[in-house]
C-alpha positions as CSV (number, residue, x, y, z in Angstrom):
1,M,-109.9,-36.3,25.3
2,R,-107.1,-35.6,22.9
3,R,-103.8,-37.1,23.8
4,S,-100.7,-35.5,22.1
5,K,-97.8,-37.5,21.0
6,V,-95.8,-38.9,24.0
7,V,-92.1,-39.6,23.5
8,A,-91.0,-42.2,26.1
9,P,-87.3,-42.6,27.0
10,C,-86.0,-44.6,24.2
11,V,-83.5,-45.0,21.4
12,V,-84.8,-43.9,18.1
13,L,-83.4,-44.8,14.7
14,V,-84.6,-42.2,12.2
15,T,-84.9,-43.3,8.6
16,M,-85.1,-41.6,5.2
17,C,-87.1,-38.4,4.9
18,V,-87.8,-38.6,8.6
19,S,-86.9,-35.2,9.9
20,M,-88.0,-34.4,13.3
21,A,-89.4,-31.6,15.4
22,A,-86.9,-33.0,17.9
23,L,-87.0,-33.0,21.7
24,L,-87.4,-29.3,22.2
25,V,-85.7,-27.4,25.0
26,L,-88.8,-25.9,26.6
27,P,-88.8,-23.4,29.5
28,G,-89.7,-25.5,32.5
29,V,-89.5,-28.8,30.5
30,S,-86.5,-31.1,30.4
31,G,-84.7,-31.0,27.1
32,A,-82.7,-33.6,25.2
33,E,-80.6,-34.1,22.1
34,S,-82.1,-33.2,18.7
35,P,-82.4,-36.2,16.4
36,S,-82.3,-36.0,12.6
37,Q,-82.0,-38.6,9.9
38,G,-79.4,-41.3,10.6
39,S,-79.0,-40.4,14.3
40,I,-79.4,-42.7,17.2
41,V,-81.1,-40.7,19.9
42,E,-81.3,-41.3,23.6
43,G,-83.0,-39.0,26.2
44,P,-86.0,-38.2,28.3
45,G,-89.4,-37.7,26.7
46,L,-91.8,-34.8,26.9
47,P,-94.5,-34.9,29.6
48,E,-97.8,-36.6,28.7
49,E,-100.7,-34.2,27.9
50,N,-104.0,-35.5,29.2
51,F,-106.1,-32.4,29.0
52,P,-108.8,-31.5,26.4
53,E,-107.9,-29.3,23.5
54,Y,-107.8,-25.6,24.4
55,S,-107.1,-22.3,22.6
56,Q,-107.6,-18.6,23.2
57,I,-107.0,-15.5,21.2
58,V,-106.5,-12.0,22.7
59,D,-106.6,-9.0,20.3
60,N,-105.4,-5.5,21.2
61,S,-109.1,-4.4,21.2
62,S,-110.0,-6.9,23.9
63,K,-110.6,-6.0,27.5
64,N,-107.9,-8.5,28.3
65,F,-105.2,-6.2,26.8
66,D,-103.4,-3.4,28.5
67,A,-100.8,-1.1,26.9
68,P,-100.4,2.3,28.7
69,G,-98.4,4.8,26.7
70,W,-98.7,2.9,23.4
71,A,-100.3,4.6,20.4
72,T,-103.0,3.1,18.2
73,G,-102.4,2.6,14.4
74,S,-104.4,1.1,11.6
75,S,-102.0,1.6,8.6
76,G,-100.4,-1.3,6.9
77,L,-101.8,-4.6,5.5
78,D,-103.1,-7.8,7.0
79,L,-104.0,-6.5,10.5
80,Y,-105.8,-8.8,13.0
81,G,-109.0,-6.9,13.5
82,D,-109.2,-3.1,12.8
83,D,-106.0,-1.8,14.4
84,Y,-103.0,-2.4,16.6
85,V,-100.9,-0.5,19.1
86,F,-97.2,0.5,18.7
87,A,-94.4,2.0,20.7
88,G,-90.7,2.8,20.2
89,A,-87.9,2.2,22.6
90,N,-87.4,5.9,23.1
91,Q,-90.9,6.3,24.4
92,H,-90.1,4.4,27.5
93,A,-93.5,2.8,27.5
94,K,-94.2,-0.1,29.8
95,P,-94.7,-3.5,28.0
96,A,-98.0,-4.2,26.4
97,R,-99.7,-7.1,28.2
98,Y,-102.2,-9.8,27.2
99,K,-104.3,-11.5,29.9
100,V,-104.8,-15.2,29.1
101,S,-106.7,-17.9,30.9
102,I,-104.6,-21.1,31.5
103,P,-107.0,-24.0,32.4
104,A,-104.3,-26.3,33.7
105,T,-100.6,-26.3,34.2
106,D,-99.3,-27.7,31.0
107,V,-97.2,-26.9,27.9
108,Y,-98.8,-24.4,25.5
109,S,-97.8,-23.2,22.0
110,I,-97.8,-19.4,21.7
111,Y,-98.4,-17.6,18.4
112,A,-98.4,-13.8,17.7
113,W,-99.8,-11.7,14.9
114,W,-98.4,-8.5,13.6
115,H,-98.4,-6.5,10.3
116,A,-95.0,-6.5,8.7
117,E,-93.5,-3.2,7.4
118,G,-90.1,-1.5,7.3
119,S,-90.8,0.9,10.1
120,N,-91.4,-2.0,12.6
121,D,-88.8,-3.0,15.2
122,A,-86.4,-5.7,14.1
123,S,-85.9,-6.9,17.6
124,T,-89.3,-6.8,19.3
125,S,-89.3,-8.7,22.6
126,F,-92.1,-11.1,23.6
127,G,-92.2,-12.3,27.2
128,V,-94.2,-15.4,28.3
129,S,-94.8,-16.2,32.0
130,T,-93.8,-19.8,32.6
131,T,-93.5,-22.0,35.6
132,T,-89.8,-20.9,35.9
133,G,-90.3,-17.2,35.3
134,V,-90.7,-14.9,32.3
135,Q,-89.0,-16.2,29.2
136,W,-88.2,-13.6,26.6
137,T,-87.7,-14.1,22.8
138,R,-87.0,-11.6,20.1
139,V,-88.7,-11.4,16.7
140,N,-88.1,-9.3,13.6
141,Q,-91.4,-7.6,13.0
142,R,-90.3,-6.3,9.7
143,K,-90.8,-9.8,8.4
144,D,-93.3,-12.6,8.7
145,G,-96.4,-10.5,9.4
146,G,-100.0,-11.1,8.3
147,L,-100.4,-14.6,9.8
148,W,-100.0,-16.5,13.0
149,V,-96.2,-16.7,13.8
150,K,-95.1,-19.2,16.3
151,L,-93.0,-17.9,19.2
152,G,-92.4,-21.2,21.0
153,Q,-93.7,-23.7,23.5
154,Y,-93.8,-22.9,27.2
155,R,-94.9,-24.7,30.4
156,M,-97.4,-22.3,32.0
157,E,-99.2,-22.3,35.3
158,K,-103.0,-22.6,35.7
159,G,-104.7,-19.2,36.3
160,N,-105.9,-16.1,34.6
161,R,-103.3,-13.4,34.4
162,F,-101.3,-11.0,32.1
163,A,-99.0,-13.8,31.0
164,I,-97.8,-12.5,27.6
165,Q,-95.9,-9.2,27.1
166,V,-94.6,-7.2,24.2
167,A,-91.8,-4.6,24.5
168,P,-89.7,-2.6,22.0
169,G,-86.1,-3.7,21.5
170,S,-83.3,-1.8,23.2
171,E,-81.8,-0.6,19.9
172,G,-84.5,2.0,19.4
173,E,-84.8,1.2,15.7
174,G,-88.4,1.1,14.7
175,F,-91.7,0.5,16.5
176,A,-92.8,-2.6,18.3
177,A,-96.3,-3.6,17.3
178,A,-98.8,-5.4,19.6
179,D,-101.8,-6.8,17.7
180,A,-103.0,-10.3,18.7
181,V,-101.7,-13.4,20.4
182,A,-103.0,-17.0,20.5
183,I,-102.4,-19.7,23.0
184,V,-103.0,-23.3,22.1
185,R,-102.5,-26.3,24.4
186,G,-99.8,-28.8,23.3
187,V,-96.3,-28.9,21.9
188,T,-97.3,-29.7,18.3
189,S,-100.6,-27.8,18.3
190,G,-101.3,-25.5,15.4
191,P,-102.7,-21.9,15.6
192,P,-106.4,-21.1,15.5
193,P,-108.0,-20.3,12.2
194,D,-107.4,-16.8,10.9
195,S,-110.7,-15.4,12.2
196,Y,-111.7,-12.3,14.1
197,D,-114.6,-11.7,16.4
198,G,-113.8,-8.2,17.7
199,G,-112.6,-9.7,21.0
200,T,-116.2,-10.5,22.0
201,G,-115.9,-14.3,21.9
202,G,-118.9,-14.4,19.7
203,S,-119.2,-15.5,16.1
204,S,-116.2,-14.7,13.9
205,S,-115.6,-13.9,10.3
206,M,-112.5,-15.0,8.3
207,L,-109.9,-12.3,7.8
208,Q,-109.4,-11.4,4.2
209,V,-105.6,-11.4,4.3
210,S,-104.9,-12.0,0.6
211,S,-106.7,-12.2,-2.7
212,V,-107.5,-15.5,-4.3
213,S,-106.3,-14.0,-7.6
214,D,-103.0,-12.8,-6.0
215,P,-102.0,-15.5,-3.5
216,T,-98.9,-15.1,-1.3
217,G,-96.6,-17.4,0.6
218,R,-98.8,-16.9,3.7
219,D,-101.5,-18.7,1.9
220,V,-99.1,-21.6,1.3
221,V,-98.4,-21.7,5.1
222,R,-102.1,-21.8,5.8
223,R,-102.6,-24.6,3.4
224,S,-99.7,-26.6,4.9
225,R,-101.1,-26.0,8.4
226,S,-104.4,-27.5,7.3
227,F,-102.7,-30.9,7.3
228,F,-101.6,-30.6,11.0
229,G,-102.0,-34.0,12.7
230,V,-102.1,-36.1,9.5
231,P,-100.1,-39.2,10.3
232,Y,-96.6,-39.6,8.7
233,R,-95.9,-42.5,6.4
234,Y,-92.8,-42.8,4.2
235,A,-93.4,-42.8,0.4
236,T,-97.2,-42.2,0.9
237,C,-99.4,-39.4,-0.4
238,T,-103.0,-39.6,0.7
239,T,-105.4,-37.5,2.7
240,Y,-104.9,-39.8,5.7
241,R,-101.1,-40.4,5.6
242,M,-98.3,-38.5,4.0
243,S,-94.6,-38.2,3.6
244,C,-92.6,-35.0,3.8
245,T,-92.7,-34.5,0.0
246,C,-96.4,-35.2,-0.1
247,L,-97.0,-32.3,2.3
248,T,-95.1,-29.9,0.2
249,K,-96.7,-31.2,-3.0
250,K,-100.2,-30.7,-1.6
251,S,-99.3,-27.4,0.0
252,F,-98.1,-25.8,-3.3
253,R,-100.4,-27.6,-5.8
254,G,-103.4,-25.3,-5.2
255,F,-101.3,-22.4,-6.3
256,G,-100.3,-23.6,-9.7
257,I,-97.1,-25.4,-8.6
258,D,-97.0,-29.1,-9.4
259,M,-94.0,-31.2,-8.2
260,S,-92.6,-34.7,-7.9
261,L,-92.7,-36.8,-4.8
262,S,-88.9,-37.0,-4.9
263,E,-87.0,-34.7,-2.6
264,S,-84.2,-34.3,-5.1
265,R,-86.5,-33.6,-8.0
266,Q,-88.4,-31.0,-6.0
267,W,-85.0,-29.2,-5.7
268,T,-83.7,-29.7,-9.2
269,S,-87.0,-28.8,-10.9
270,N,-86.8,-25.6,-12.9
271,R,-89.8,-24.2,-11.1
272,G,-89.1,-21.4,-8.7
273,R,-85.9,-19.5,-7.8
274,K,-83.4,-20.2,-5.1
275,V,-83.3,-17.8,-2.1
276,A,-80.8,-17.2,0.6
277,R,-81.4,-18.5,4.1
278,S,-81.2,-14.9,5.4
279,D,-84.0,-13.9,3.0
280,L,-86.5,-16.7,3.9
281,K,-90.2,-15.7,3.9
282,P,-93.3,-17.6,4.9
283,G,-94.3,-20.0,2.1
284,D,-90.7,-20.7,0.9
285,H,-89.9,-24.4,0.2
286,V,-86.9,-25.5,2.3
287,F,-84.6,-28.5,1.7
288,F,-82.3,-30.5,4.0
289,K,-79.4,-33.1,3.6
290,E,-79.6,-34.5,7.0
291,S,-76.6,-36.9,6.6
292,G,-74.2,-34.4,5.0
293,L,-73.5,-32.8,1.7
294,A,-72.3,-36.0,0.1
295,Y,-75.8,-37.5,0.5
296,P,-79.0,-36.7,-1.4
297,I,-81.7,-34.4,-0.2
298,T,-83.7,-36.2,2.5
299,H,-86.2,-33.8,3.8
300,V,-88.4,-30.9,2.8
301,G,-90.9,-28.5,4.4
302,V,-92.7,-25.2,4.2
303,Y,-91.1,-22.2,6.0
304,A,-93.7,-20.6,8.4
305,G,-91.7,-17.6,9.7
306,N,-89.6,-16.9,12.8
307,G,-87.4,-19.9,12.1
308,Y,-90.2,-22.5,12.1
309,I,-91.2,-24.9,9.4
310,V,-94.3,-27.0,8.7
311,H,-93.3,-30.6,7.8
312,A,-94.4,-34.2,7.9
313,S,-92.1,-35.7,10.6
314,S,-91.6,-39.3,11.3
315,Y,-90.1,-38.4,14.7
316,W,-93.5,-36.9,15.8
317,G,-95.4,-39.3,13.5
318,E,-97.5,-36.5,12.0
319,V,-97.5,-33.1,10.3
320,V,-96.2,-30.6,12.8
321,E,-94.7,-27.1,13.0
322,G,-91.2,-27.1,14.6
323,K,-88.0,-25.1,14.7
324,M,-85.9,-25.4,11.6
325,Q,-82.7,-25.4,13.7
326,Y,-83.6,-28.9,14.9
327,V,-83.4,-30.4,11.5
328,N,-79.8,-31.2,10.5
329,G,-78.2,-30.2,7.2
330,Y,-80.1,-27.2,5.9
331,Y,-79.4,-27.2,2.2
332,G,-81.4,-24.4,0.5
333,A,-84.8,-22.9,-0.3
334,K,-86.9,-22.0,-3.3
335,R,-89.6,-19.4,-3.8
336,Y,-92.3,-19.8,-6.4
337,R,-94.5,-17.5,-8.4
338,L,-97.9,-18.5,-7.1
339,Q,-101.1,-18.5,-9.2
């Protein structure tokens, strides 16, 4: 059985290029302080996960999906499957619902898929049924579409029920889209492959979400996620162990972007252009000065959408996807012309 990383109550001294996914404040799970480089951290750990690996995908075409009053659409790019459903706040439609099977009460990572376009709702609400009630989070569906986007980690109860909901925002600006969701057991677990089986549970074919001759930042995210679980080691760059700069180097290298293993040199390189934090897109290269502006850049990662980054973290001891807000000292981001 797979055993996810267990953080026992302790005091952790985090060293150079050691950003963390931090002790997350999970619905139904005790939270703690968020460590970053140079911090001394004290607090309770996350619960041990003793169950086998588990994941499930539910598409809008599945019998486990219910969306009365929502319309069906197939326009736009990078859909999951053949279509999706959509509704606006002024339609007063009930929330679309996904039925998921939870094999055991535990913490699960929830991902969603939608197509991104300007007519979408900028404040679509996703609700997840947890051990302490329904927890809602808002996402901007005008951004970050065409790949699995992480919504968060939630403690969910064993059972088979409509546990994930989608609803338009209250502002009435644009349409909420309900396409597909994925549930994966574990705090640091990555999403399933970008595959589609028509909701039958049978054999699947890979989604052709972008062209090899015209790669996008989403391809960089997928590449970075392929390293999930690789153990962290400072100043190391192999297939079996890697530092934070090794992850970014390997993630971008396949798209014509070669870079140093130095955090500062990755920033000062004349490759790419700097982008504002408010304009971040999946596949952007993000940089941190965790000890303050007077110190050098200490950590890097790949932006994965909805405020999450993929990074090699010494706190978790492996490559994970975590909230960017839990890494101290955001410094800037770069976007590259991919080849």
